[in-house]
PAMARFI-264325 format. One record per residue (C-alpha): residue in one letter; y, x, z. Coordinates in steps of 0.25 Angstrom, whole numbers, plus 5000, padded with zeros to 4 digits. Each point is the difference from the previous one (the first is absolute). Last residue first. Example, Ala and Ser with C-alpha at 12.3 -4.5 7.8 and 13.67 -1.06 7.14 Angstrom:
2
s499650555029/a498649945002/
***
This chain:
241
f482450474914/f498649965004/a499949934985/f500150144996/h498850034992/d499749874992/h498749955002/v500349904988/t500150114992/i501150094994/y499350064988/l500950044990/y500449924988/l500550144995/f499249994988/i501349944993/l500750125005/g499150104993/h500149934986/l501549995002/y500250155003/t500350064986/p500849884993/a500849985013/l500550145002/n501349994993/h500750015014/f500649865000/d498649954995/l499450075012/m500949935010/g499849864992/l498550025001/w500050025014/p500749875003/i498749944993/l499050075010/p499949895010/e499949894991/v498650074994/p499149895008/i498850075007/w498850044990/p499150075010/p500550134993/e499250135000/p500950125000/l500250054986/n498750074994/g499750144997/n498850015008/y500650085011/d501249895002/v501149994991/d501450045002/e501049924991/i501049985010/s500250145001/c500350105012/g500850124998/w500850015013/k501149924992/v499049904997/l499749985014/l501549995004/q500349914989/l498949905004/c500450025014/g501449954999/l499649894990/r499149945009/g499549884992/h498749975007/f499150044988/a500850124996/a500050065014/y498549975002/h499750074987/v500950125003/p499150015013/r498950024992/w498749904999/e498750064996/r499349885006/k499750065013/d501350055001/t500650134993/v500950125002/s501050024989/p501150055009/d499350115007/v500450045013/g501150115001/s500949975012/r501149964990/l499149884995/m499949965014/i501550005003/q500249944986/l499149875003/t500849985014/f501350004992/s499449914988/h499549895010/g499749894991/h498949945006/t498950034991/a500450154997/a500050015016/l498649955000/h499450094988/l500750125005/p499449975014/t498550014994/c499449874995/g498450024998/r499949855003/d499450025013/d501250095004/q500050154992/a500550135007/t500850074991/l501250015009/n499250085011/a501050015011/g500250145005/n501049995011/m501250034989/i499449894993/l500149895011/a501450045003/q500449994986/i499249865000/c500849965013/a501350044994/d499949914988/q499349895005/g499949904988/r499249905007/i498850024990/a500150164999/a500150015016/i498849905001/h499150104991/s500550115008/a499549955013/a498649994993/w499749874993/g498449994997/r500149855000/t499250005013/t501150095006/v500050154998/h500150125010/t500450134994/i501250025007/d499350005013/a501150015010/g500150145007/h501250005009/w501050054991/l499549904989/l500349885010/w501250055004/h500650024986/l499649864997/c500549955013/e501450074995/l499849944986/s499849865003/g500049954986/s499349875004/h498750014991/a500050165001/a500149995016/w498949885000/h499150104992/l500150095010/p499949905011/t498649984994/f499849884990/k498849925000/h500949884997/l499549895010/v499350085012/d500950125000/v499550144999/e500350115012/n500250144993/i501050045011/s498949945010/a500849935012/g499750075014/h501349995008/e500650134994/v499849924986/i500849885005/e501150095005/s500250074988/l500049884991/q500949945010/k501150124998/v499649994985/d500649874998/g499949974985/a499949855003/r498750014990/v499550125009/a500249925013/d499349894995/h498850084995/i499950075013/s499949875007/g500649895009/f501450064998/h501049995012/v501349964995/k501250055009/k500949905005/r501350034995/s501150065009/c499850144994/p500449934985/n501449965006/a500449894991/t499249895007/e500650055014/r501550004994/s499749864995/s499549955014/t501250075007/s501049944990/p500750064989/g501350055002/s501149945009/n500849954988/a501549985005/v500349844999/g501449994992/p499349944989/m498649955002/
***
């Protein structure tokens, strides 16, 4: 009100604004602490007997998987420093590096690489972290892995390469990056065939025809693109996310 001095925020407002006055959240499990990025409680929970590689019931994730999923970099470093199993995989065959690639957690994938993560490890469909980063359009994550020296032409169980996934899912940035690293969308399998098509509609590929035509590449690559009816099956990899 005009003429009335402002005495400042109320006591309750000041208490709400002061982080020290807030009630501390106590997490029920090591996984909850990691998801929240609370490295102090993570340390305390482990000191009280929790396993650093404890697997959760629902997703079969270890704390390291959850750190990669949520981007809890400080927790991820703490877990690696204290000997977390970097090779542990879920029922789908995902190591922490696969999760970081799916989620586009650039700093986490860098930390995992520096600690010896195997970027050629395959999940239950033969996909490596490169395939998954290309699928989800995480070009910077993909670039970090490529710069580490991993083969950009690694194949899955159907001889699909990351470039095929990038093309099918419309991930232009990833496609351009992979082509820059020497990949071709006409790469074939070991029998000389293009990847086996399950006859999925071609509509997702239409934007690429325009892009290729703009660069006068459509006549060269049209045949290869038509066969990129790739396999997104009813058992989609990524329903969980």
